[in-house]
N, C-alpha and C positions, 0 to 999 in steps of 0.2 A: 342259563343256557342262550344263546343269542339267537334272534329271529332269523330267519332265511330271510327277509329285508334286509337286515344289517349285512350279511355274506354278499348278498347282490351290490350291494353300495361297493362294498371293499373291491369287488369284481371289477367296478367301474373306474375306481382311484388304480389301483393296479392289476394289469392284465395277467391271467392265468396261466403260468408256462407250462408246456408240456413234460419236459422232462427237468430229471435233475442237474445232468448236464446244463441246460441253457437256466435253470436257476443258479447255477454255482457263476458261469459266464456273467451275467446279469449281478449278481453280487459284486465280482471283479471287475466290471465297468462302473458301477456306482463309488465301489473304493475309489477306483483313478480317475473320476471323477471330482471326489471329493480331495484326493491329493492334489490335483491339477486346482483346483479350488483356493488349497491352502496355500500351495508356493506361488500364486497368482497375487495371493493377498501379503504375502513375504515380501515377495518382489517390490510390489506398490509401496510397502514401508518402508524398504532399503533406500526407493527413489525419492520419497516424501524427504525421508529424514536427510539424503544428500543436497537436495535443491534448499534444504531449511538452512542448512550448513553453508552451503554457498551463498544463498541470501546474506546470511548473516556475516560472511568473511567481507562480501561485498560492502554491506554497509560499515563496516568497519575501514575499508580500505577510502570508503566515499568519505567519510570523515577525518582521514588521513588528508586525502587529496586536498577536501577543503579547506583544513590548516594549512597544507602548503601553496595553496592558490592564494588566499588571503595573505601570507608572508612574503612571495612573490609580487604579489600587487602593491603591500606596505611597501617594500622595498624602491619597486620601480617610483614610487610616488614620491619616496624621500630622496630619488636620484634625480626626478622632475624640479621636482621644489630647490634642489642644490643647485641645479642648471639654471634655472630663474633666478635666482638670490646673485648669482656669479655675474649673468647678463646685466641685472638691474644694478650692479655696483661698477660694472664697465659701462655704465650707461647706451647698452648694444641692445638692439630690437630683434637685429639676425646675427647669426654667425652662422661660417660655411665649413662643411667639411670636404672631404673627397668624393664622399655620396651621398651625403644630407645636409639639410638644412636644417637649424633650430629658429624659429621666430617666434618674438612675445606677440602676444595679440591679446587686446582685454576680452573678455568672458561679457557676455550681455548681463546688465545689471541684474540681480535676483535680490531677492528680500529674505533678511536673515531676522526671525524673530527673537527677542530679547528677553522681552516679558509677556507672555501672553496674557496675562491678566492687565496689564496696561492699555490692550488695544481698545478702541472705541468698539460698540456691540455694531456700528453700519459696518464693520470691516470683519465681521466674525459669521462663519459658514455652522449652522448646527447640523448635526449629524446625528441621525434619528436610527436607531439599528433597533432592527425586531427580530425574533426567531420563537419559533414554537416554544412553548413550555412542556416537552414531551412527558415529563414526570406527570404533571397533570392532565392531559390528554389522555395517559395511561391509566390512571385512576379512575379519571370519567368512564372511560370505556369500559374497564372492568366493573363499575355501577350499573352498565346498561345504558347510559346518556349516548345520545347520536353527536358525534363533532363531525362538523362537516369539512370537506377537505382532509380526511386522514384515513388510514386504515390501520389495521392491527396485523401485523405481521408476524412471523414465528418462522426464524431462520434454523437448519438442522446441521449441526455440524461433524464433523469425522472425529472421535477421539481416538488416538492411537496410543498404544501401550508397548 
């Protein structure tokens, strides 16, 4: 048999209703609230699924558009090269159209590296890249060691089924 104290704690959690009618109304309201919550969860799942599908579709479109962009840039470069070649053969530095003009102008001198290993050391720059070894840091933190400048965090992910 439960103690009177247990019953008093129960009364604090769920107030006692006066009539059977009030109890039925409260149960119906609780079921309605639960149903509303479940519908909201389902709606959120549908929205997330649509957004993920749209993002994936945009990723495919971006790849296709990048491929097209690269093809157009390569085509424009071939046409420019052909124009320069024909102007060079005709020994022309400038040609005029009705609305535009093509002019051959030398670009500033640029260094082209042919064999990097043959370059003297005085003309080389060293790039030093350092990055945190997160695996070693995580292991040290797991052993209880203090590592300055870091902290262990844990994200919570939403799993949908």
